[in-house]
N, C-alpha and C positions, 0 to 999 in steps of 0.2 A: 504494500500500500504506500502511495506517495505521501510523504509528510507534508502537512499543510504549512504554507509560509505565513508570514505575518498578515498577508492580505487574503489568505485562504489557500485552497489547493492550487498547486501549479498547473494541474491538468484541466481545471474548470473551463478554460478557454477552448478546449477541444470538444466540449459537450455538444455544441451545435453541429459540428461535423459528424459526431456519432449519431445524433438524432436524425440528421438528413441522410444517413448512410453514405457519407462522403469520406469517411476514414478509409485508408487502404485496408483491404481484406486481411492482411497480415496483422493489423493492429486491433481489429474489431473485438475479438474474443477477450483479449487482455483488458481492453478499455471497458467492456461490459462488466467484467469482474470487478474492476476498480470502482465503477459507478455504484455497484451494489454495496460497497463498503465505505464509500465517501459521502458524508452528509452534504458537503458543499456542492459536489457534482450532482447528487440526486436533486437538491433544491434547484440548481440551474436547469436541469432537465425538465423539472416540473414547470419552471417559468417559461421555457421556450415551447413546450408542447402546444399551448393554445395557438401560437403563431404558426407552427408547422401543421397542426391539424386544420387550420384555415385553408391550407393549400388544397384540401380535398374539394373545396368549393370552386376551384378554378375550372373554367370551361374545358371539357375533354378535348375539344378540337384544337386547343392550344397545347395540351399536354401530350397528345398522341398524334403521330404523323398521319397525314391524310392517306387514303388508299392509294392515290396517285403517287405520292412521295414514297410510300412503302414499296409500291411496285417498281419504281425506279431504283430504289436501294437494292431490292432483291435481284433485279436485272444486272446492276453494276457488280454486285458481289459475285453473281454467277459468271459473268464475263471475266472478272479478274481472277477467279479461282479455276475457271474452266469446268465448273460443276453445273448441273441442272438444279440450282438451288430453289427451294420452295419454303418460304417463311409465312407464318400465319400472323397477319396484323392484329388479330384479336388475342393472340397468346400473350402471357405476361412478359414484360420486358426481360430479356435474357441477361443483359449486362448493364452495368452502370456506365453512364457517360464518363469520359476521361477529363481530368483537369488538363488545361493547356495554357502554357505561359504565352500570352499574346503580346507582351511587352515586358521589359525588365521590371520585375517586382509585381506584375499584374497577371493573375491567373483567372481563367474562366472555365466553367463547366456548364455547357449548354444543356438545358433541360428539355426545351421544346422550341420549335420554330413553326410559326404560322405564316406560310409564304403568301397566302391570299390577303391577309391583313397586314403583312409586313411587320410582324411582331416576333420578338424572341424573348424567352425567359431563361435566365441563367443565374448561376451562383458566381459571384465575383469576389476575388480575394486580393487585397492590397497588402503588401509587406509594409512594416513600419517605415515611415518617412516617404512613402511613394505617393505620387500624384497621378490621377487619371487625367488624360488629355482634356483640355477645354473642348466643349462641344455644344451644338445647337440641337434641340429636340425636334425631330421630324414627326413625332407622334407623342402621345402621352407617355411619360416615364413614371413608373412606380418603383420605389426602392424600399425594401424592408431590411433594416440593419440587424444582423444576427449576433455579431460579436465585435468587440473593439469599439473604437470611436471614429467617426467620419465627419469631416468638415465639407460642407457644400457651400462655397462662397463664405458668407459670414455666419452660417448656421451650423452648430455642432450637434451631431446625432449620437445617440447612445443605443446600446442593444435594446431592441424592441421598438425603436422609433420607425416611423413611416414618413416618406417624403414623396410628394406628387408634383411633377412638373408638367406644365401645359405645352401644347404644340407651339413651336416657334420661340420658346424661351431658351436661354442659354445658361450653362454653368461654366464660369471662367476658371474656378479653382475648386477641384475636388481632390482631397488628400486625407491621409491618415497618419498621425504621429505614432499610433500604437499598433497599426496593422488592423485589418478588419475583414469580415466576410458579410456579404449582403446577398439578398435575392433581388434581382433586377428584372423588371418587365419593361421592355422598351421597343422602340421602332428599330428595325434592321437598317433604316436609312438615315440614322442620326449622322450629323455632319461634324467631323472632327476638325478643330482649328489647328493650324500649324504654329 
């Protein structure tokens, strides 16, 4: 069991990843055992559950690839592997999406893409001291901060905070001193400033 520091358990910041099933598979069992024994981590898990449970209410057309997209994926996988691949779009998701570092210190895990509505939902992780590029919103942006602290221009967000940005608005400075993880629902056509 990890000894609690003066501020609490050192592993509490990983609870959100555990709850979202975003921990590497090699760490999941050990972390689950830790949560059973650690009061701080159990309390944190209880605090984030309502936020994560609210994801169930998201429209399924955003969370599940369309039949057309699924068909293109099956075709592409079959062509690349040389197999006659057949995948059932109604079957449970067989694998977790991967984290990808999209810029130094910025990692994303795409959860779903709605091509028709030009919307994407993803987990975004910033390392401490990292800034997200300035950008203009091509559609409504919704952000749920899961852990760490995040500044959006002159507004500081804490775990559990929600931010909504209207079409055409811009964020000139988005950064985290502590590092953070958030759920981001946004337009796939946002315009990054240089």
